[in-house]
C-alpha positions as a Python dict, from the first residue, in 0.01 Angstrom:
ca = {
    (1, 'M'): (0, 0, 0),
    (2, 'R'): (140, 335, -102),
    (3, 'Q'): (149, 601, 166),
    (4, 'D'): (202, 968, 90),
    (5, 'I'): (438, 1150, 322),
    (6, 'E'): (554, 1508, 339),
    (7, 'I'): (897, 1614, 453),
    (8, 'Y'): (954, 1979, 523),
    (9, 'I'): (1309, 2096, 580),
    (10, 'E'): (1293, 2441, 729),
    (11, 'E'): (1663, 2503, 738),
    (12, 'L'): (1968, 2320, 615),
    (13, 'K'): (2303, 2464, 713),
    (14, 'L'): (2591, 2397, 479),
    (15, 'H'): (2907, 2596, 513),
    (16, 'G'): (3162, 2661, 241),
    (17, 'F'): (2933, 2615, -60),
    (18, 'S'): (2836, 2859, -330),
    (19, 'H'): (2477, 2985, -318),
    (20, 'V'): (2469, 2933, -695),
    (21, 'D'): (2454, 2555, -642),
    (22, 'R'): (2162, 2559, -396),
    (23, 'Y'): (1890, 2459, -647),
    (24, 'R'): (2088, 2171, -797),
    (25, 'F'): (2181, 2060, -448),
    (26, 'G'): (1819, 2083, -328),
    (27, 'Q'): (1685, 1887, -623),
    (28, 'A'): (1944, 1612, -573),
    (29, 'L'): (1860, 1594, -202),
    (30, 'Q'): (1488, 1566, -277),
    (31, 'L'): (1532, 1297, -543),
    (32, 'E'): (1765, 1087, -329),
    (33, 'L'): (1543, 1109, -19),
    (34, 'T'): (1245, 1006, -231),
    (35, 'R'): (1439, 711, -369),
    (36, 'L'): (1560, 596, -27),
    (37, 'I'): (1217, 617, 133),
    (38, 'S'): (1050, 447, -165),
    (39, 'E'): (1299, 161, -174),
    (40, 'Q'): (1381, 115, 195),
    (41, 'G'): (1080, 263, 376),
    (42, 'L'): (1065, 429, 714),
    (43, 'S'): (1060, 308, 1071),
    (44, 'Q'): (723, 200, 1214),
    (45, 'S'): (695, 513, 1428),
    (46, 'L'): (750, 742, 1130),
    (47, 'S'): (514, 543, 912),
    (48, 'R'): (235, 631, 1156),
    (49, 'G'): (327, 998, 1151),
    (50, 'G'): (605, 1171, 1331),
    (51, 'D'): (763, 1505, 1383),
    (52, 'F'): (1130, 1583, 1430),
    (53, 'A'): (1240, 1910, 1578),
    (54, 'R'): (1585, 1830, 1444),
    (55, 'V'): (1756, 1551, 1252),
    (56, 'D'): (2130, 1519, 1292),
    (57, 'G'): (2273, 1431, 954),
    (58, 'G'): (2611, 1361, 1107),
    (59, 'T'): (2930, 1426, 918),
    (60, 'F'): (3078, 1287, 600),
    (61, 'N'): (3371, 1354, 371),
    (62, 'I'): (3329, 1530, 41),
    (63, 'A'): (3585, 1496, -234),
    (64, 'P'): (3733, 1826, -352),
    (65, 'N'): (3539, 1983, -639),
    (66, 'S'): (3236, 1756, -589),
    (67, 'K'): (2929, 1858, -785),
    (68, 'A'): (2622, 1987, -603),
    (69, 'E'): (2428, 1676, -706),
    (70, 'V'): (2682, 1444, -544),
    (71, 'I'): (2678, 1646, -223),
    (72, 'G'): (2296, 1655, -226),
    (73, 'N'): (2290, 1275, -248),
    (74, 'Q'): (2532, 1241, 43),
    (75, 'V'): (2329, 1478, 260),
    (76, 'A'): (2006, 1292, 175),
    (77, 'Q'): (2166, 962, 278),
    (78, 'S'): (2280, 1112, 608),
    (79, 'V'): (1938, 1265, 676),
    (80, 'Y'): (1770, 934, 594),
    (81, 'K'): (1994, 757, 846),
    (82, 'G'): (1882, 1017, 1101),
    (83, 'F'): (1518, 930, 1027),
    (84, 'I'): (1558, 558, 1086),
    (85, 'K'): (1769, 574, 1404),
}
């Protein structure tokens, strides 16, 4: 059974990135989160509805000169891990 969910990210703090890349980054983050949730699902508590005041995406390494899309994917994977903890 398909369940519609809505994820609202009020603020995402990334330091050291050009504001020019924000739309490409945002689109990559959205697409990767959608893919992860569609393929791997959510925890039982989130499936019934949940609210996070904050999700800690942790830290990860980014290769020099990485494209915004690659970084967006990495952030989405970290955020997803924060959802299922």
